[in-house]
C-alpha positions, -999 to +999 in steps of 0.1 A: -420+575-151-403+547-170-424+521-186-416+485-177-408+463-206-437+439-214-424+407-199-453+381-202-458+355-228-484+329-237-472+293-244-485+259-253-474+225-243-478+199-271-472+162-269-444+154-294-458+120-304-492+132-317-492+170-317-520+173-291-519+206-272-526+197-236-517+229-218-520+266-224-504+290-200-491+325-194-459+332-178-427+352-175-391+341-169-387+303-171-423+294-163-429+276-197-401+252-189-410+245-153-420+209-145-435+215-111-471+213-123-505+200-111-512+163-108-534+165-139-505+179-160-481+152-147-505+123-152-514+135-187-479+138-199-464+109-180-430+101-195-439+114-230-419+141-246-435+175-252-428+206-271-431+242-259-445+266-284-446+304-277-479+318-291-469+354-283-442+372-264-436+407-249-472+411-236-486+430-206-500+407-179-536+418-189-530+410-226-514+376-217-544+367-195-568+376-223-549+356-250-545+326-226-583+326-220-591+329-257-568+300-265-582+278-238-618+285-249-608+275-285-587+245-276-614+219-277 
């Protein structure tokens, strides 16, 4: 059995103007760059620029979920 390469990552969206992290997510492929988000995400960011920071890459889905949860808990 071949092992599938770990393909998940955990990322942050941070407003460029003040450095506030407003979103933590896990994803694979181009998810971190997708702009099709919830109404809350869209209303928070508005027309402001934001940065995408990758917290960790090459994770299993379970590890990505755990890290995402940990970061969300410690965000506030």
